[in-house]
BAFI-3210 file (N, C-alpha, C; in Angstrom, 3 decimals, decimal comma, padded with zeros to 6 digits):
// residues 114
n [1|2|3|4|5|6|7|8|9|10|11|12|13|14|15|16|17|18|19|20|21|22|23|24|25|26|27|28|29|30|31|32|33|34|35|36|37|38|39|40|41|42|43|44|45|46|47|48|49|50|51|52|53|54|55|56|57|58|59|60|61|62|63|64|65|66|67|68|69|70|71|72|73|74|75|76|77|78|79|80|81|82|83|84|85|86|87|88|89|90|91|92|93|94|95|96|97|98|99|100|101|102|103|104|105|106|107|108|109|110|111|112|113|114]
n.u [026,935|023,665|020,057|018,021|015,957|018,124|017,826|019,759|021,650|021,674|024,416|024,370|023,496|024,648|026,783|025,769|025,330|027,623|028,781|026,913|027,358|030,118|030,169|028,671|029,964|032,681|030,797|031,153|033,456|033,744|031,755|033,167|035,536|034,673|032,834|035,438|036,889|034,756|034,784|037,350|037,489|035,487|037,178|038,755|036,770|036,077|038,470|039,016|036,063|036,829|039,359|037,927|036,269|033,603|030,301|030,607|028,089|026,209|022,315|021,551|022,382|022,770|020,186|019,884|021,231|020,399|017,388|018,525|020,044|017,739|015,799|018,405|018,830|015,507|015,690|017,341|016,096|015,806|014,985|013,887|013,449|015,228|017,922|017,626|017,822|020,739|022,659|022,005|022,777|025,709|026,171|025,770|027,817|029,911|029,271|030,236|032,901|034,570|033,509|035,541|037,404|037,347|036,992|039,745|040,967|040,914|041,932|044,605|045,271|045,677|044,093|040,568|041,095|038,951]
n.v [-008,877|-007,575|-007,037|-004,101|-004,558|-005,496|-008,331|-011,592|-012,378|-014,702|-016,882|-017,389|-016,064|-013,943|-013,938|-014,348|-011,692|-010,876|-011,893|-010,582|-007,853|-007,556|-008,630|-006,374|-004,230|-004,508|-004,473|-001,800|-000,959|-001,464|-000,085|002,420|002,658|002,279|004,332|006,066|005,599|006,268|008,921|010,022|009,064|011,364|013,231|013,647|014,133|016,158|018,162|017,697|019,334|021,642|022,183|022,283|024,781|023,999|023,074|022,671|021,570|018,822|019,185|016,743|014,506|014,337|014,065|010,956|009,496|009,291|008,291|005,522|005,016|004,489|002,069|000,163|000,335|-000,823|-003,203|-004,442|-004,764|-002,674|000,034|002,908|005,288|006,516|005,269|006,961|009,892|009,088|009,873|012,014|013,808|012,494|013,935|016,351|016,512|016,262|018,213|020,424|019,778|020,374|022,336|024,254|022,988|023,673|026,639|026,579|026,833|028,675|030,603|030,272|028,194|028,929|030,106|031,918|035,398|036,719]
n.w [023,073|023,523|023,094|023,181|025,320|026,783|026,926|026,183|022,742|020,643|020,219|017,260|015,556|016,258|015,267|012,046|012,036|012,364|009,893|007,882|007,943|007,975|005,003|003,758|004,765|002,938|000,832|000,044|000,132|-002,408|-003,376|-003,100|-004,258|-006,833|-007,486|-007,081|-010,094|-011,195|-011,323|-012,146|-015,018|-015,102|-014,702|-016,560|-018,612|-018,273|-018,660|-021,534|-022,221|-020,976|-022,333|-025,314|-025,104|-024,061|-021,981|-019,136|-018,121|-020,174|-020,307|-021,910|-021,679|-019,499|-019,112|-020,516|-019,423|-016,275|-017,150|-017,961|-016,255|-013,440|-015,328|-015,141|-012,595|-011,842|-013,238|-011,652|-008,744|-007,221|-005,931|-007,709|-008,124|-006,327|-006,909|-009,000|-007,369|-006,408|-008,292|-009,497|-007,702|-007,748|-010,393|-009,688|-008,283|-010,257|-012,364|-010,387|-010,449|-012,967|-014,069|-011,985|-013,397|-015,663|-014,852|-013,670|-016,092|-017,682|-016,197|-016,257|-014,560|-012,489|-009,093|-009,287|-008,676|-006,191]
ca.u [026,304|022,650|019,282|018,050|015,573|018,931|018,099|021,357|021,561|021,879|025,392|024,765|023,068|025,723|027,924|024,669|024,877|028,435|028,947|026,504|027,862|031,757|029,164|028,167|031,584|032,688|030,395|030,827|034,253|033,524|031,054|034,028|036,272|034,387|032,950|036,725|037,352|034,170|035,457|038,722|037,107|034,642|037,815|039,037|035,944|036,238|039,635|038,434|035,675|037,540|040,051|037,063|034,886|032,167|029,513|030,459|026,768|025,298|021,470|020,869|023,166|022,386|018,321|019,702|021,726|018,665|016,633|019,456|019,481|015,641|016,113|019,492|017,631|014,538|016,267|017,845|015,029|016,464|014,001|014,548|013,586|016,649|018,987|017,772|018,620|022,108|022,577|021,660|023,854|027,349|026,252|026,061|029,015|030,592|029,349|031,075|034,630|033,837|033,343|036,745|038,524|036,608|037,778|041,706|041,888|040,694|042,885|046,057|045,767|045,769|042,415|040,009|041,181|037,861]
ca.v [-008,096|-007,695|-006,109|-002,730|-005,002|-006,412|-009,829|-011,941|-012,842|-015,971|-016,843|-018,192|-014,554|-012,739|-014,756|-014,248|-010,621|-010,205|-011,885|-010,044|-006,804|-007,528|-008,068|-005,052|-003,035|-004,785|-004,069|000,144|-000,441|-001,644|001,535|003,834|002,948|002,357|005,817|006,981|005,197|007,584|010,367|009,720|009,322|012,706|014,581|013,239|014,795|017,911|018,634|017,848|019,838|023,325|022,402|022,759|025,419|022,929|023,811|022,012|020,290|018,153|018,355|015,641|013,579|013,464|013,238|009,697|008,864|009,166|006,693|004,546|004,410|004,125|000,894|-000,556|-000,005|-001,736|-004,509|-005,088|-004,922|-000,980|002,021|003,968|006,979|006,313|005,465|008,690|010,723|008,764|009,374|013,095|013,743|012,441|014,382|017,711|016,576|016,592|019,746|020,825|019,351|020,341|024,176|024,415|022,825|025,548|028,138|026,650|026,523|030,179|031,181|029,526|027,471|029,374|030,980|033,175|036,226|037,924]
ca.w [022,170|024,245|022,453|023,974|026,555|027,889|026,353|025,219|021,485|020,797|019,552|015,899|015,017|016,470|014,172|010,735|011,693|011,672|008,298|007,053|008,438|006,894|003,663|003,795|004,464|001,639|-000,880|000,615|000,192|-004,022|-003,991|-003,451|-005,753|-008,343|-007,617|-007,389|-011,232|-012,023|-011,065|-012,764|-016,432|-015,314|-014,428|-017,800|-019,798|-017,661|-019,084|-022,873|-022,601|-020,695|-023,703|-026,464|-024,610|-024,362|-021,275|-018,035|-017,661|-020,699|-020,147|-022,554|-021,678|-017,878|-019,075|-020,576|-017,863|-015,618|-017,739|-018,577|-014,653|-013,743|-016,018|-014,307|-010,860|-011,987|-013,499|-010,089|-007,961|-006,804|-006,174|-009,270|-007,456|-005,169|-008,082|-009,175|-006,442|-006,207|-009,830|-009,347|-006,393|-008,706|-011,276|-009,549|-007,599|-011,478|-012,646|-009,850|-010,997|-014,157|-013,425|-011,536|-014,252|-017,102|-014,198|-014,010|-017,249|-017,912|-015,537|-017,011|-013,642|-011,222|-008,632|-009,996|-007,468|-005,770]
c.u [024,579|021,505|018,939|016,709|016,455|018,565|019,330|021,062|021,969|023,552|025,256|023,662|023,357|026,279|026,875|025,322|026,557|029,220|028,123|026,906|029,543|031,182|029,263|029,686|032,323|032,636|030,829|032,065|034,382|032,798|032,397|034,818|036,091|033,721|034,247|037,283|035,865|034,517|036,561|038,375|036,003|035,424|038,403|038,461|035,886|037,410|039,931|037,499|035,852|038,201|039,419|036,177|034,053|031,767|030,251|029,294|026,614|023,603|020,535|021,703|022,492|020,923|018,338|020,046|020,586|017,490|017,519|019,350|018,669|015,898|016,484|018,596|016,331|014,203|016,456|017,252|015,075|015,372|015,152|014,818|015,237|017,939|018,854|018,358|019,958|022,606|022,973|022,380|025,577|027,031|026,654|027,889|030,219|030,942|030,250|032,681|034,525|034,227|034,348|037,238|038,529|037,288|039,509|042,209|041,945|041,761|044,182|046,468|045,655|044,379|042,020|040,570|039,521|038,138]
c.v [-008,569|-006,683|-005,384|-003,484|-006,324|-007,840|-010,576|-012,855|-014,495|-015,966|-016,589|-017,008|-013,083|-013,138|-014,987|-012,812|-010,293|-010,449|-011,200|-008,693|-006,502|-007,568|-006,842|-004,153|-003,644|-004,412|-002,331|000,154|-000,499|-000,071|001,979|003,500|002,203|003,884|006,695|006,601|006,451|008,737|010,913|009,796|010,855|013,391|014,529|014,253|015,490|018,576|018,291|019,003|021,328|023,051|023,070|023,813|024,865|023,129|022,345|020,870|020,228|017,700|016,926|014,853|013,094|013,001|011,823|009,024|008,441|008,134|005,651|003,661|003,529|002,755|-000,074|-001,340|-000,657|-003,182|-005,279|-004,877|-003,670|000,108|002,628|004,811|007,228|006,062|006,787|009,888|010,970|009,267|011,281|013,920|013,458|013,593|015,913|017,466|016,988|017,810|020,515|020,758|020,151|022,209|024,648|024,175|023,872|026,785|028,301|027,067|027,904|030,998|031,134|028,765|027,909|029,735|031,425|033,863|036,949|038,826]
c.w [022,978|023,382|023,097|024,811|027,031|027,151|026,094|023,905|021,183|019,285|018,036|015,256|015,342|015,099|012,915|010,645|011,190|010,065|007,516|006,778|007,488|005,123|002,974|003,747|003,467|000,170|-000,316|000,007|-001,609|-004,388|-004,198|-003,860|-006,596|-008,299|-007,787|-009,213|-011,545|-012,290|-012,046|-014,074|-016,524|-015,224|-015,972|-019,001|-019,118|-018,783|-020,927|-022,908|-022,069|-022,031|-024,563|-026,242|-024,838|-022,412|-020,383|-017,724|-019,690|-020,824|-020,929|-022,350|-020,607|-017,954|-019,656|-019,586|-016,493|-015,596|-017,796|-016,414|-013,611|-014,183|-015,134|-013,402|-010,794|-011,811|-012,564|-008,794|-006,688|-006,634|-006,976|-009,155|-006,294|-006,253|-008,433|-008,733|-006,313|-007,527|-010,012|-008,447|-007,201|-009,565|-010,996|-008,833|-009,395|-012,188|-011,944|-010,560|-012,271|-014,564|-012,972|-012,716|-015,564|-016,341|-014,253|-015,514|-018,336|-017,630|-015,447|-015,616|-012,289|-010,769|-008,730|-008,171|-007,504|-005,485]
res [m|t|t|s|n|n|r|e|v|d|p|a|i|r|a|e|l|g|r|l|r|e|s|i|d|n|i|d|a|a|v|v|h|m|l|a|e|r|f|k|c|t|q|q|v|g|h|l|k|a|a|h|q|l|p|p|a|d|p|n|r|e|a|q|q|i|a|r|l|r|r|l|a|e|n|a|n|l|d|p|a|f|a|e|k|l|l|n|f|i|i|a|e|v|i|r|h|h|e|r|i|a|d|d|a|q|n|g|g|k|p|p|v|n]
***
């Protein structure tokens, strides 16, 4: 491994970089698995909402979750604005899933005809 100016990198630095990148890869894998578990739960929420004709979005719950996540981020020394952006992205995907589940329930499990 060399730097952009073709200088050789110390093997100890290279080893440390590899160790850190391996940790990052493991954390990324854990994040993906945690998101998958979260979406399994939100899918169940979507089915429950559809069965009882509840709206796909719940702005009050979403606001509470954003405030909660911002507090958690602050306590973890993570940028609260970043945490909020991440949660907003996840919430938008959850709402999209809930809308699809509700549409499927209304159409007897069949995709709507355009």
